[in-house]
Each structure stands twice: as C-alpha cells, then as structure tokens.
N, C-alpha and C positions, 0 to 999 in steps of 0.2 A: 455546546462548547466542549472542547476537549483540552484537558490539562496535561502538559508534558513537563518534564524537568529540562533544564539546559543540557544535561548529560544525555537524556533521551534524544533530544534534537541532534546533538553531536554524533551519536551513534548512527542515526538515520542519514545525516549528511555524509559521514565517512563511508557508509555502505554505498550510497548513491554515487559518490565521486570515485570509489574503487571499482564500481561496476561499469562506469562510463567507457565506451559509448553505448553499452547495453543498459536496459532498464534493470534496476534493482527491485527487490521486494522483501517484505517481512510482515510480521504479525505483532499486534499490540495487545498486551494483557493488562487488565485493570479492573476497575469497578465502574458501574454505571448507575446513576440515580436520575431517572427521568431522561431529559435530554442532555444532562451533564455526564461526562465521562472523565475519569482520572486514570491516566496510564501509570502502571507500576513497573512494567517490564517491556522492553523492546527486544524482539527476537528477529535477527536477520536470517533470511533464507536464501537459497540459491534460486535464481530465475530458471524454472524448469520448463519454460516454453520450448516445445520441440516440434519443428516443422515436419519431422518424419511422419507424424500422425495426421498430417493435413494433405488432402489431395493436391497434386501438382498444380491444378488449376488455381488454387488459392495462395500458392507460395509466391510472394513478392516482397517488396520493401516493407509493406505494412505488416507482413506476417513474421518479420524477423524479431529477435530479442531486442533490437534497438527500438522497437515500437510496440512490443507486447511483453507481457509477463504472465506467469502462472506460478502458483505455489503448489508443490507436490503434495498429494494427499497424505503421505507419510509425515510430512512436516506439519500439516494442519492437525493431524491426529496427535502427534507428539506435543504440540503446543496446547491442545485441549487437555491432554493428560497433565501437563505441567500446571495449567491454570487450575484444574480441579484440586491438585495437590496443595496449591497455594491459596485456595479459596478465592480464586479470581475467575474472570471470564475473558474470552477473546472479545475485545471491544472494537477492534479495527484492523485494518490492513494498510500498509504503506507501500508506495512504489515511486519510481522516478520517471520523469519525462525528459528524454535527452534532446537538448537543443530545442526545447519547446516550453510552453507555459504550464504552470501547475494547475491546469484546468482539465477535468475529466473528458475523455474522448467518448464517442458513442459506444465503442467496444467496452470501455470501463463501465459505462452505465448498464449495458446489457447484462454484464456478468456480476454486478454488485448485489449484495444482500442488504436488506433494509435495516437491520439492527446495527450495522457496523458504521464506524467512521472510516473514511478513505482519505488518508494523507497522501498528497502528491508533492514531490520535490522537483522543481525544475533545475536541470543541470546543463549549463552552457559551457562548452569547451572544457569539460572536466571539473567545473566548479559549481557547487550548489549555490543557487541564487535566491530562491523563493520557496516557501512552503505554505500550502493551503490544505484545509481539510473540508471534506464534503460528506453529506449523508443523503440518503434517498428519502424523499417524501412519500406520501401515500399514493401518488400517481406515478411513482418510479422515476422521478426526475431528481437530479442532484441539486441540493441547496448548500451553499457555502456555510460553514460553521466557524466560530471563533476558535483560534488556536492560542492557548495561553501557555507561556513557559517562563 
C-alpha cells in the first residue's frame, strides 16, 4: 500500500495534465515500513526522454515522449540528496500514460526497480482520469498495490 495526501495526488494530476500529450514523470519521497509506504513529498521532473541517443532503427511512435519517459540522472541525484537531508527515501516514481490505461507497459516493467512503487496516471484528452500504483514482485512482474489518499 502507498499513502498519498490529496494534495500529493493533485500535484501529480496537474503535472500529468500539463505535460499532455507527452508523458510526465516525477519522484516520490517518503518512508517505507515493510510493504507500506507513506509519501511525504512529490517532486515533479522533466521528461528527459531523448531519441537523439537512440539508433534511427528504433525511432518510431513508441519511442516518442508521448509513449516513453525517463528521469535525468541529475534529477535522481538531487532527489536522493534532498531525501537524505530530510531523513527520507525515494519510495517511488510516477509517470503518466497518454490516452491509455494506468497499467504498466512491458517497457515500464523492464526498467523498473524492485523496491519502488510505480504510480501511473492515465490522461485522456488532457484530463487525468485514473491513478494506480504497482510494485515488482520477486519474479520481476508488476503487482497492483492499494493507493490511499
């Protein structure tokens, strides 16, 4: 289970709607106790997905910012520093799916880390509709987790 406040959820929704039709992304800071996580701070980041680093063979609709996201290493490092200063941890990542369900893609699964929650917001025609959270099990498959707010 991951606990957010209504204001955390609003920050995520606003970021997702503002980035549309591209995917948004960000980092969740908080505390974890077993399988329960409590978000304390939401950090919005720029979608740093850059197709210039991808061979032309792989550049297509699936490789655009409308279907992919990445968080720049400097943003992750800055979030880690902030978390340490506040005696928190990075507990998760959030991103949006544009005109699609809040269900992880195979790409999402391949690049996920086991200790994090992955919140996905579905945004249809510029409006956030649904939010779900996922974590990886020991076989590296996503399991849906409860989102409380």
